[in-house]
C-alpha positions as CSV (number, residue, x, y, z in Angstrom):
1,M,-31.2,0.9,18.1
2,S,-33.3,-2.2,17.6
3,W,-37.0,-2.2,18.1
4,G,-38.2,-4.2,21.1
5,P,-41.5,-5.9,21.8
6,W,-42.6,-2.9,23.9
7,Q,-41.8,-0.3,21.4
8,I,-43.8,-2.2,18.7
9,L,-46.8,-2.6,21.1
10,L,-46.5,1.1,21.8
11,V,-46.5,2.2,18.3
12,L,-49.5,-0.2,17.6
13,A,-51.5,1.3,20.6
14,I,-50.9,4.9,19.3
15,I,-52.2,4.0,15.9
16,L,-55.2,2.1,17.2
17,I,-56.0,5.3,19.4
18,L,-55.4,7.6,16.6
19,F,-57.6,5.8,13.9
20,G,-60.0,3.6,16.1
21,G,-60.8,0.0,15.7
22,K,-63.3,0.4,12.9
23,K,-61.0,2.4,10.4
24,L,-57.9,0.1,10.8
25,P,-59.4,-2.7,8.6
26,E,-60.5,-0.1,5.9
27,L,-57.0,1.4,5.9
28,A,-55.4,-2.1,5.5
29,H,-57.8,-2.9,2.7
30,S,-57.2,0.3,0.9
31,L,-53.3,0.0,1.5
32,G,-53.5,-3.6,-0.1
33,K,-55.4,-2.2,-3.2
34,S,-53.0,0.5,-3.6
35,L,-50.1,-1.9,-3.4
36,N,-51.7,-4.2,-6.1
37,E,-52.3,-1.4,-8.3
38,F,-48.7,-0.1,-8.0
39,K,-47.4,-3.6,-8.9
40,K,-49.7,-3.8,-12.0
41,G,-48.4,-0.3,-13.1
42,K,-44.9,-1.2,-12.6
43,N,-45.4,-4.3,-14.6
44,E,-47.1,-2.5,-17.4
45,G,-44.4,0.2,-17.5
46,V,-41.8,-2.6,-18.0
47,D,-43.8,-4.1,-20.7
48,N,-44.4,-1.0,-22.6
49,D,-40.6,0.0,-22.3
50,T,-39.7,-3.3,-23.9
51,T,-42.2,-3.2,-26.7
52,S,-41.4,0.3,-27.6
53,Q,-37.8,-0.5,-27.9
54,V,-38.6,-3.3,-30.3
55,K,-40.7,-0.9,-32.4
56,T,-38.1,1.6,-32.5
57,Q,-35.5,-0.7,-33.6
58,S,-37.5,-2.3,-36.4
59,V,-38.6,1.1,-38.1
60,P,-36.2,2.5,-40.5
61,P,-35.4,6.2,-40.1
62,Q,-37.3,8.5,-42.5
63,V,-35.4,11.1,-44.4
64,T,-37.1,14.5,-44.7
65,Q,-36.2,17.6,-46.7
66,Q,-35.4,20.5,-44.6
67,T,-35.2,24.3,-45.4
68,V,-32.3,26.3,-44.2
69,S,-32.6,30.1,-44.0
70,A,-30.4,32.6,-42.7
71,A,-31.2,35.9,-41.2
72,P,-31.0,38.5,-43.8
73,V,-28.5,41.3,-43.5
74,A,-29.6,44.8,-44.1
75,G,-30.6,45.3,-47.8
76,E,-29.9,41.5,-48.6
77,V,-32.7,39.2,-49.9
78,V,-32.3,35.7,-48.8
79,T,-34.0,32.7,-50.6
80,P,-34.5,29.3,-48.9
81,E,-32.2,26.5,-50.0
82,V,-33.3,22.7,-49.9
83,V,-30.9,20.5,-48.1
84,K,-30.9,16.9,-49.1
């Protein structure tokens, strides 16, 4: 089903009745601002993703020492071992 000119006019008339003539320009203005902020955020997110990928690729992995401990069995004393 396609939208004809009468259906579009009817929808626009209902919107005009619901929001009034004064409120429509304010709604359009705030919608435009929101759309611009969304586009900015989307572009910044893409920029941050590419820079973070470059940073993670250029930094060598750091080797750290970890201690491994096992749960003691009744009456057994367990000392931590250093794994390299």
